[in-house]
N, C-alpha and C positions, 0 to 999 in steps of 0.2 A: 584933211584930205578932201579933195573935190568930189563931185558927183561921178558916178560910173554908169555904164549902160549895159543892158542885157537884152537879148533878142530871142523871143519864143513864138512859135506858131502852133496853134492847137485848134484848128477850125476857123470859123468866122472871127475876124479880128475884133468885131464889136463886143462880144462877150468877154474876150480876154482883156481888152482895154478896160471895160467896166469893172471887172473884178480886181485886176491888179491896181487900178487907181484908188481902191479903198484901203490899201495897205499903208500902215505907218512907215515912213521912210521913203516911199515912192513919191518922187517929185513931179514926174510927168510920164504919161504913156501915150505913144503916138502909133496910130495904125499905119501900116505900110506893106511893102512887098520886098522880098529878097529871093535870091537864088535863081533867077531866070536868065534869059539870054538877050535881053534888050535893056536899053537905058531909059529911065523915066517912064515905066509902063503905066497905063491907065487901068482902071478897074475893068473896062471893056476888053482891053488887051489881055489881061490876066485870065478873064473868064472865057473869052471866045476866040482868042488868037493863039492859044497854046504857046505862050512865052516861057513857060516853065517856072514862073514866079510862084511864091507861096505867100499867103496872107500871114503876116506876123505883127507883133507889137514890139516897139522899141521902148524899153523901160529905163527911165533915168531915175537913179536912186542914190540915196545917201548911205554909203557903206558903214557909217558910224551908227546908223539906226537899224538898217536891215542888211543882211548879208546876201551875197549871190546864192549861197546854199539855201537860204530861207526862200528866196524867190523861186529857185529851181524846184524845191520841194512843193511849194504852192502850185507851180505850173502843173506838176503831175497830179495834183489833187483838184484842179478846176476844169479838167477836160479828161476824156477817156484815152489814155496813152496806149490802149490796146487796139483801138479801132484803126483799121487799114484804109488808106485812100479817102479819108474824110473825117468828119466829126458830126455826130448826130445825123440830122437830115441833110447836111451839107456834104455832098460827095464830089470828089475830084482832087487832082494833084494839089491845087491851090489851098486845100484845107487839111493837108496832112499834119501829123504831129512832128514837130521839128524844133531843134535848138541850134542856133548859130553861136559858136563859142569863139571868144577872142584870144584865149591863151590856154596853156596847158593846165593851169589850175582850174579853170572853168570846165574843161574837158574831163578832168579827173572827178570833179564834183558830179557832173552829169552821169558819167559812167558808173560811179559808185551808187547813185540813186537808182539807175536802171538795173544794176545788179541786185540791189536790195529788193526792188519790185519783182524781178524775175524769181528771186529766192522765195518770195512770198506767193508765188504761183501766177503772177501776171505775165501774159505773153506780150511784152512791150513792143510796139511798132514804131516808137519814136526814133526818128533819124537824127543824127548829129552831123553838122558840117562846120568847117572853119568859116570865120566871118567873111562876108562878101558885102558889096554895097547895099545899103538900105535906101529905099525910095519911098518917101512919104505918100500916103494915099490922098485922094482928093479931100477937100475940106468937109464935104458932106458926110464922110466916113468918120471924122474925128469926133470923139465924145458922142457918138451916135445915140446911145441909150439915154444919156443925160438930156440931150436935146429933144428927144422924142417921148420921154416919159415912160419908156418900156423897160423891161428887165430881160436879161439874156434867156434865150429859148433853148440853147443847147450847151450851156455851161453852168455848172453848179459845183459847189464844194463837196468832195467826197474824201473822207480821211482814208489814206492809203499807207501811211507810215506810222 
């Protein structure tokens, strides 16, 4: 079986990219934008021109090594899925918690995890949408923390399941 792709947004894409890239079976993580109303938006467009895009990561993974369910569970544990309209100190629509699903199986997995979190007392703010075009962010956003020697400031692992 060939590689598959998954799309998650949970605040600034730098931290999401950094943490997902550490997982065994993840072949590539690309920072980008989804869900807006223009083609090929820039960071400036997304932040200042109200395009409606959300910062996300595209994860290319080997499903023989890591499943979509494993990625989704990890997603809910590396950001705060209860925070509305942002993540940590990053506030605004472009930083919301979101999953873009490509089929019914992915939707079912996400909905099951959200239900489990809600049953455990979490007020989940994560939104789900059908897959829309992904636009790669500018090169200076790719592998940001690895290039700059920093660690994520608003993403950390917190066991929730």
